[in-house]
Each structure stands twice: as C-alpha cells, then as structure tokens.
C-alpha positions as CSV (number, residue, x, y, z in Angstrom):
1,X,8.0,7.1,-37.0
2,X,9.7,7.5,-33.8
3,X,10.0,5.1,-31.4
4,X,9.3,4.3,-27.6
5,X,11.7,5.7,-25.3
6,X,12.5,3.0,-22.9
7,X,11.3,3.5,-19.6
8,X,14.5,4.2,-17.8
9,X,15.2,7.4,-20.3
10,X,11.1,8.5,-19.6
11,X,11.8,11.7,-17.1
12,X,8.6,12.1,-16.3
13,X,8.2,8.5,-14.7
14,X,11.3,8.5,-13.4
15,X,10.6,12.3,-11.8
16,X,7.4,10.5,-10.5
17,X,9.3,7.6,-9.3
18,X,11.7,9.6,-7.4
19,X,9.3,11.2,-5.8
20,X,7.0,8.2,-4.7
21,X,10.3,6.9,-3.2
22,X,11.0,10.0,-1.5
23,X,7.9,10.3,0.3
24,X,7.7,6.8,1.0
25,X,11.4,6.6,2.8
26,X,10.3,9.5,5.0
27,X,7.2,7.7,6.2
28,X,9.4,4.9,6.7
29,X,11.4,6.9,9.2
30,X,8.6,7.5,11.5
31,X,7.1,3.9,11.4
32,X,8.9,2.9,14.1
33,X,9.9,6.8,15.8
34,X,6.5,7.5,15.9
35,X,4.8,4.6,18.5
36,X,9.0,4.7,20.0
37,X,7.8,8.4,21.3
38,X,4.4,7.7,21.8
39,X,5.5,5.0,24.3
40,X,8.2,7.4,25.6
41,X,5.7,10.0,26.6
42,X,3.0,8.4,27.7
43,X,4.1,5.2,28.0
44,X,1.0,3.2,27.0
45,X,1.0,0.9,23.7
46,X,-2.8,1.4,23.8
47,X,-2.5,5.1,22.7
48,X,0.3,4.1,20.4
49,X,-2.3,1.9,18.3
50,X,-4.8,4.7,19.0
51,X,-2.4,7.1,16.7
52,X,-2.1,4.2,14.4
53,X,-6.1,3.8,14.6
54,X,-7.0,7.1,13.9
55,X,-5.0,7.3,10.8
56,X,-6.1,4.2,9.3
57,X,-9.7,5.4,9.9
58,X,-9.5,8.3,8.3
59,X,-7.8,7.0,5.4
60,X,-10.6,4.5,4.8
61,X,-13.2,7.4,5.4
62,X,-11.7,10.1,3.0
63,X,-10.6,8.0,0.5
64,X,-13.7,7.4,-2.0
65,X,-14.6,10.8,-2.1
66,X,-10.9,11.5,-2.6
67,X,-10.8,9.5,-5.7
68,X,-13.8,11.2,-7.0
69,X,-12.5,14.7,-6.3
70,X,-9.1,13.5,-8.0
71,X,-11.0,12.8,-11.1
72,X,-12.8,15.8,-11.1
73,X,-10.0,18.2,-10.4
74,X,-6.3,19.1,-11.8
75,X,-4.2,16.4,-11.0
76,X,-0.7,17.8,-11.3
77,X,-2.0,20.6,-8.7
78,X,-4.0,18.6,-6.9
79,X,-0.7,15.9,-6.4
80,X,1.8,19.1,-5.9
81,X,-0.4,20.4,-3.5
82,X,-1.3,17.6,-1.3
83,X,2.5,16.6,-1.1
84,X,3.1,20.0,-0.1
85,X,0.9,20.0,2.8
86,X,1.4,16.9,3.9
87,X,5.4,17.9,4.4
88,X,3.7,21.1,6.5
89,X,2.2,18.4,8.2
90,X,5.4,16.7,9.4
91,X,7.3,19.9,9.9
92,X,4.6,21.2,12.2
93,X,4.8,17.5,14.3
94,X,8.8,18.5,14.3
95,X,8.4,22.1,15.5
96,X,5.8,20.5,18.4
97,X,8.6,17.8,19.1
98,X,11.6,20.4,19.1
99,X,9.7,22.9,21.4
100,X,8.9,20.1,24.2
101,X,5.2,21.0,23.3
102,X,3.3,17.7,21.6
103,X,0.9,16.0,23.3
104,X,-0.9,12.8,22.3
105,X,-3.9,14.9,20.6
106,X,-1.5,16.2,18.5
107,X,-0.1,13.0,17.3
108,X,-4.0,12.1,16.6
109,X,-4.8,14.9,14.8
110,X,-1.8,15.6,12.9
111,X,-2.2,11.4,11.9
112,X,-5.4,12.4,10.8
113,X,-4.5,15.3,8.5
114,X,-1.3,13.1,7.1
115,X,-4.1,10.5,6.0
116,X,-6.1,13.2,4.4
117,X,-2.9,14.4,2.4
118,X,-2.4,10.8,1.6
119,X,-5.8,10.0,0.2
120,X,-5.4,12.4,-2.7
121,X,-1.8,11.7,-3.5
122,X,-2.1,7.9,-4.1
123,X,-4.8,8.0,-6.6
124,X,-3.6,10.7,-8.4
125,X,0.2,9.3,-8.4
126,X,-1.4,6.2,-9.9
127,X,-3.6,7.6,-12.6
128,X,-0.1,9.6,-13.5
129,X,1.6,6.5,-14.4
130,X,-0.9,5.5,-16.8
131,X,-0.5,8.8,-18.5
132,X,2.6,9.1,-18.8
133,X,3.9,5.3,-19.7
134,X,3.1,3.5,-22.4
135,X,1.2,0.6,-22.2
136,X,3.3,-1.8,-23.2
137,X,5.8,-0.5,-20.5
138,X,3.4,-0.8,-18.0
139,X,4.9,-4.3,-16.3
140,X,8.2,-2.5,-16.0
141,X,7.0,0.6,-14.5
142,X,4.8,-1.3,-11.7
143,X,7.7,-3.8,-11.0
144,X,9.8,-0.7,-10.4
145,X,6.8,1.3,-8.2
146,X,7.2,-2.5,-6.2
147,X,10.8,-2.3,-5.6
148,X,10.5,1.0,-4.1
149,X,8.0,0.0,-1.7
150,X,10.2,-2.8,-0.7
151,X,13.2,-1.2,-0.5
152,X,12.2,1.9,1.7
153,X,10.3,-0.9,4.2
154,X,13.6,-2.7,4.3
155,X,15.9,0.5,4.6
156,X,13.5,3.3,6.4
157,X,12.3,1.6,9.8
158,X,16.0,0.8,11.0
159,X,17.5,4.4,9.7
160,X,14.4,5.8,11.4
161,X,15.5,3.8,14.6
162,X,19.1,5.0,14.2
163,X,18.2,8.9,13.7
164,X,15.7,8.5,16.7
165,X,18.7,7.4,19.1
166,X,20.0,10.6,17.7
167,X,17.3,13.1,19.1
168,X,13.4,12.1,19.0
169,X,13.0,15.4,16.2
170,X,15.5,13.6,13.6
171,X,13.6,11.2,12.2
172,X,10.6,13.6,12.1
173,X,12.4,16.2,10.6
174,X,13.9,13.8,8.1
175,X,10.8,12.9,7.1
176,X,9.6,16.4,6.5
177,X,12.9,16.8,4.0
178,X,11.7,13.8,2.3
179,X,8.2,14.9,1.8
180,X,9.5,18.2,0.8
181,X,11.7,16.5,-2.1
182,X,8.8,14.4,-3.2
183,X,6.6,17.7,-3.9
184,X,9.4,18.9,-6.0
185,X,10.0,15.9,-7.8
186,X,6.1,15.7,-8.4
187,X,6.4,19.4,-9.6
188,X,9.2,18.7,-12.3
189,X,7.1,15.3,-13.4
190,X,4.3,17.8,-14.6
191,X,1.8,15.0,-14.7
192,X,-1.2,15.3,-16.9
193,X,-3.6,17.8,-15.7
194,X,-6.8,15.9,-17.4
195,X,-7.4,13.2,-19.1
196,X,-7.3,13.6,-22.8
197,X,-11.1,13.0,-23.1
198,X,-12.3,14.8,-20.4
199,X,-9.7,18.1,-21.8
200,X,-11.8,18.1,-25.2
201,X,-15.2,18.2,-23.3
202,X,-17.1,21.4,-23.8
203,X,-17.3,23.6,-20.9
204,X,-21.2,22.6,-20.7
205,X,-20.5,19.3,-20.1
206,X,-17.5,20.3,-17.4
207,X,-20.3,22.3,-15.3
208,X,-22.5,19.1,-15.0
209,X,-20.1,17.1,-14.0
210,X,-19.1,19.5,-11.1
211,X,-22.7,19.5,-10.4
212,X,-22.9,15.3,-10.1
213,X,-22.8,14.3,-6.4
214,X,-19.6,12.5,-5.3
215,X,-22.0,9.5,-4.1
216,X,-23.5,9.3,-7.4
217,X,-19.9,9.3,-8.8
218,X,-18.8,6.8,-6.4
219,X,-22.0,4.7,-6.6
220,X,-21.3,4.5,-10.6
221,X,-17.3,3.1,-9.9
222,X,-19.1,0.5,-7.5
223,X,-21.2,-0.6,-10.3
224,X,-18.8,-0.7,-13.0
225,X,-16.9,-3.1,-10.5
226,X,-19.8,-5.3,-9.7
227,X,-20.2,-5.7,-13.4
228,X,-17.2,-6.7,-14.4
229,X,-17.4,-10.8,-13.9
230,X,-13.5,-11.8,-13.1
231,X,-12.3,-8.7,-11.5
232,X,-14.8,-8.5,-8.5
233,X,-14.0,-12.0,-7.5
234,X,-10.5,-11.2,-7.3
235,X,-11.4,-7.6,-4.9
236,X,-13.4,-10.0,-2.4
237,X,-10.2,-13.0,-2.7
238,X,-7.9,-9.7,-1.9
239,X,-10.2,-8.7,0.8
240,X,-9.7,-12.2,2.8
241,X,-6.2,-12.1,1.5
242,X,-5.6,-8.6,3.2
243,X,-7.3,-9.5,6.3
244,X,-5.0,-13.1,7.0
245,X,-1.9,-11.3,5.5
246,X,-2.0,-8.4,8.3
247,X,-2.8,-11.3,10.9
248,X,-0.1,-13.4,11.4
249,X,2.6,-10.6,12.7
250,X,2.1,-10.8,16.1
251,X,1.9,-14.8,16.2
252,X,5.2,-14.7,14.5
253,X,6.8,-12.5,17.2
254,X,5.2,-14.6,20.2
255,X,6.9,-17.7,17.9
256,X,10.0,-16.0,17.9
257,X,10.0,-15.2,21.6
258,X,8.6,-18.6,22.2
259,X,11.7,-19.9,20.9
260,X,14.1,-17.7,22.9
261,X,14.5,-15.2,20.7
262,X,15.2,-11.2,22.0
263,X,14.4,-8.6,20.2
264,X,17.5,-8.5,17.6
265,X,16.4,-12.0,16.8
266,X,12.4,-10.8,16.2
267,X,13.9,-7.6,14.2
268,X,16.1,-10.0,12.1
269,X,13.5,-12.5,11.1
270,X,11.2,-9.6,10.0
271,X,14.1,-8.3,8.1
272,X,13.1,-11.2,5.4
273,X,9.7,-9.8,4.5
274,X,11.8,-6.7,3.5
275,X,14.3,-9.1,1.7
276,X,12.0,-11.3,0.0
277,X,9.7,-8.1,-0.8
278,X,12.7,-6.3,-2.5
279,X,13.8,-9.6,-4.6
280,X,10.2,-10.2,-5.6
281,X,10.0,-6.8,-6.9
282,X,12.7,-7.2,-9.1
283,X,11.4,-10.6,-10.6
284,X,7.5,-9.8,-10.6
285,X,7.9,-8.7,-14.1
286,X,9.0,-11.7,-15.3
287,X,6.7,-13.8,-13.1
288,X,3.5,-11.6,-13.8
289,X,3.8,-12.7,-17.5
290,X,3.6,-16.2,-16.8
291,X,0.6,-16.3,-15.3
292,X,-2.7,-14.7,-16.2
293,X,-4.2,-13.1,-12.8
294,X,-7.1,-15.2,-11.5
295,X,-4.2,-18.0,-11.8
296,X,-1.3,-16.2,-10.2
297,X,-3.8,-14.9,-7.0
298,X,-4.7,-18.7,-6.4
299,X,-0.9,-19.1,-6.5
300,X,-0.2,-16.3,-4.5
301,X,-3.1,-17.5,-1.9
302,X,-1.6,-21.1,-1.6
303,X,2.2,-20.3,-1.4
304,X,1.1,-17.7,1.3
305,X,-1.2,-20.1,3.1
306,X,1.8,-23.0,3.1
307,X,4.6,-20.7,4.0
308,X,2.6,-19.5,7.3
309,X,2.1,-22.9,8.3
310,X,5.7,-23.8,7.7
311,X,6.9,-21.1,10.1
312,X,5.4,-23.5,13.1
313,X,8.0,-25.7,12.1
314,X,10.0,-26.4,15.2
315,X,13.5,-26.1,14.1
316,X,14.2,-22.6,15.9
317,X,13.7,-19.2,16.2
318,X,15.6,-18.3,12.9
319,X,14.1,-21.0,11.0
320,X,11.2,-18.9,10.1
321,X,12.9,-16.1,8.1
322,X,13.1,-19.1,5.2
323,X,8.9,-19.5,4.5
324,X,8.8,-15.3,5.2
325,X,10.9,-14.8,2.3
326,X,8.6,-17.0,0.4
327,X,5.8,-14.9,1.0
328,X,7.3,-11.7,0.1
329,X,8.7,-13.0,-3.0
330,X,5.4,-14.5,-4.4
331,X,3.4,-11.2,-3.4
332,X,4.7,-8.3,-5.2
333,X,4.0,-10.2,-8.8
334,X,0.4,-10.0,-8.0
335,X,0.6,-6.5,-7.0
336,X,2.3,-5.6,-10.2
337,X,-0.1,-7.5,-12.5
338,X,-3.7,-6.1,-10.8
339,X,-1.7,-2.3,-11.0
340,X,-1.3,-3.2,-14.8
341,X,-5.1,-4.8,-15.1
342,X,-6.7,-2.0,-13.6
343,X,-4.5,0.4,-15.8
344,X,-6.1,-0.9,-18.8
345,X,-9.5,-1.8,-17.9
346,X,-10.5,1.0,-16.2
347,X,-11.5,3.9,-18.0
348,X,-9.4,7.1,-17.8
349,X,-11.8,9.0,-16.2
350,X,-13.0,6.9,-13.4
351,X,-9.5,6.3,-12.3
352,X,-9.4,7.9,-9.4
353,X,-12.5,6.9,-7.9
354,X,-11.9,3.3,-9.1
355,X,-8.4,3.1,-7.0
356,X,-10.0,4.3,-3.9
357,X,-12.9,1.8,-4.2
358,X,-10.5,-1.0,-4.9
359,X,-8.0,0.2,-2.0
360,X,-11.2,0.8,0.6
361,X,-12.2,-2.9,-0.6
362,X,-8.5,-4.1,0.2
363,X,-8.2,-2.3,3.7
364,X,-11.9,-2.6,4.7
365,X,-11.1,-5.7,6.8
366,X,-6.9,-4.9,7.2
367,X,-7.7,-3.5,10.7
368,X,-8.9,-6.5,12.1
369,X,-6.2,-8.7,10.9
370,X,-4.1,-7.5,13.9
371,X,-7.1,-8.2,16.6
372,X,-7.8,-11.6,15.1
373,X,-4.0,-13.0,15.3
374,X,-3.5,-11.7,18.5
375,X,-6.3,-13.1,19.5
376,X,-5.4,-16.8,18.2
377,X,-1.7,-16.3,20.0
378,X,-3.3,-15.2,23.3
379,X,-5.5,-18.6,22.7
380,X,-3.6,-21.2,20.8
381,X,-0.1,-19.7,21.0
382,X,2.4,-18.4,18.3
383,X,2.9,-21.7,16.4
384,X,-0.8,-22.6,16.8
385,X,-2.1,-19.4,15.6
386,X,0.5,-19.5,12.4
387,X,-0.9,-23.2,11.3
388,X,-4.8,-21.9,11.5
389,X,-3.9,-18.7,9.5
390,X,-2.2,-20.7,7.1
391,X,-5.3,-23.3,6.6
392,X,-7.3,-20.6,6.4
393,X,-5.5,-19.1,3.6
394,X,-5.5,-22.4,2.0
395,X,-9.0,-22.5,2.4
396,X,-9.8,-19.0,0.7
397,X,-7.6,-20.6,-2.1
398,X,-9.7,-23.7,-2.4
399,X,-12.7,-21.7,-2.2
400,X,-11.7,-18.9,-5.1
401,X,-10.5,-21.9,-7.2
402,X,-13.9,-22.6,-7.4
403,X,-14.9,-19.5,-9.4
404,X,-15.0,-20.1,-13.2
405,X,-14.5,-16.3,-13.2
406,X,-11.7,-16.3,-11.2
407,X,-10.2,-19.2,-12.6
408,X,-10.6,-17.8,-16.3
409,X,-10.0,-14.0,-15.5
410,X,-6.7,-12.9,-17.6
411,X,-7.9,-9.0,-17.3
412,X,-8.6,-8.4,-20.8
413,X,-11.7,-5.7,-21.1
414,X,-14.7,-7.7,-21.4
415,X,-18.6,-6.8,-21.9
416,X,-20.0,-6.8,-18.6
C-alpha cells in the first residue's frame, strides 16, 4: 500500500501555492503604488478611495454568482482563464500609464474588471486545495497558504514603493509579469476539473443542473449554512471581527502622529502586522490543533481587543508595535482552522458557492470599518478610539461566549 506523499512533495499543491504567491505578490506591488499614482495625477485622496471602493463593491456584488458558476464550470479552465484575464487587465493599465493616457475612469473600470477576475480565482483555488491535498494535510496546507499571504503583505508594499520610485509604470509592469506567471503555474498544477461525484453524473442530470437558477443555488448554500448550528454563529462573530478589525488602522496612524511619529515611524509600526502575521502563519498549524474552532475564535477576539486597547498605553510612538504583533500572531491560526473546517464540512459540489457566501459574509461589514475608525479618531483622538474599539471587541467576545453552539463548535460534521 502506497503511503501519502508529504505535502512538500505534492507537486500539484506546490504549483497552486507558487501561483497564488506570485499573484498575491503582484497585487501587493500595486497596493501602495495605485493610490500614490492616483494622488499624483489628481491630487485627491477621495478619488484614490473611489478606486479602492469600486473594486470592493464589484467584488461583493459578483462574488456569490461567481461561486455558483465556479461549481458549474470546468474549474481548471476557469482558474487559468480568469488569471490570464487578470494579467491582461494589469497589462492594459501598464500601457495606459506608459503612454500617459491613463485617466481616473480607467482606474475605476480596470479595478472593477480586476475584481471580477478575482471573484472567480479565489473560490476555484479554495476548491483546488481540497481536491489535491489529503484531509490529514489540510492544516499544513492552509498554514502554508497563510504564510504566503503575510509574507507578500510584508515585502510587497515596500518593494512596490521602491519600484514606483524607478518609474510610475514599473510596479504595474511587475504585477503583470507575476500575474502571468501565476497563470502558468496554475496550468501546470492541473487542478481537478470537477468534483468526483459530479463527474460521474449523467448528461441528463448535468443538463438539469445548468437549468437551475443562480439564485436558487445561492439560496441552497445560504440555507445549508443557516442549518449548521455553531458554524452560523461563528460566521456572525467573524463579521463583527472583520468590521472592528478593519477600523483600527486610521486611529493607529493618528495615535503615532499624536506622539510625534512621522511617516517612517508609522510605516515601521505597521510593519509589525506583517512580522507578527508571518510568524503566526508559521505557528498556526500547531496552535490550531490545540483549541477547537469555537474556543479559538473567542481567544482571538479577546486577544485582539486587549491588544488594541494596549496600544493606547502612554509609552511612546513605537510602543504600538508590541501589541500589534500579538494581534497578527493569533489571527492566522483562526484563518487556518476555519479553512480546514469549511473544506471538511461543505459538500464538494457546493464548495465554490459556499466559499463565496462565507467570504461575502465576512466582507459585508468590512467597508464600514475605516469609516467607523476615522469617525472615532476624529471625535476622540487616536488613543481613545483604539480603547473603544478594543472594548467593542471584548464585548463581542463576551456576547459570543454566551452561545453554547459557538463554545462547543468543533467543526465536526453533524446533523442540521
């Protein structure tokens, strides 16, 4: 009997991982370069926000139908084509910048097109991992995925800023190259085209599936989630975590400025998020095995809240680096364990749309986070705003702990 191949020798997974790393790194190159260029061309921070907002809104609107279609279509072809199209969008923007023809409506339009591509890429990548990684290696696989995300977040923006100093189009050209490389690695990975049970269905059944409406299939995924006690409570708590977790950046910047820190100090303090995130990703496989998902979520909420409040301690502009590291040391473990839970609980033929439903739920309140944080910082100042946000996270942890279903949630498949 042949043993299971170690994850490091699972060529298909490593190809998917390298493709994802290349794609994420390319996107991080332009995370800083995009607003810098919009500001340079228009002088308007508001327009820079419009570009980012347009992408987020487009992603929210198309994510659920994209998840449904990802379950219907050839997943390998969908992944490769969507990635090629995303590279083409980046290439078009690069050409417009090089020829000095780029205008604000180009940024908005191409940001929307980029979001449409991403809406298909992410659910297919998630289903691919379950299709090519044995169940016993899912913790390690998702831990490796987390390390990719945080490593790219740590080195991408500063490298993108450096590339921008070489020329306005340079980071966008680099993004185009990395996105094209990602498409190549995805093609080499040969991810499963269809779930095994779907590939065995008759032509008649396949035809009936195509005639079913997108809304009906999306409703099936939402109904499935609602009937899973514990998972639905976890999803609700995650929505609040994403809202409050997305609110602290502006108050933190204000706090560092109030204490005399300049742009360099602020950037270095924020780098603590990447440092902690990368370390947390490396440790996440071990941490996530120590606590069941429900208890781990309560722990992350508590640590996050306490750390945010601790940033307000009057110990100088550099002090917030210490509590910020603790925030991102804990959150990767939660991401890993929830990814494993979804991969194990959700039927294979529903993975795409279920991932879209969960992602939409997590993102639904996220756009309001910066608004909340900015409003609190303007009214109370940076330190007080961070204390309030920390207190709200602590209250969320206390409220979530009252749910017996959440406390006892282990991620095991149970009757609805």
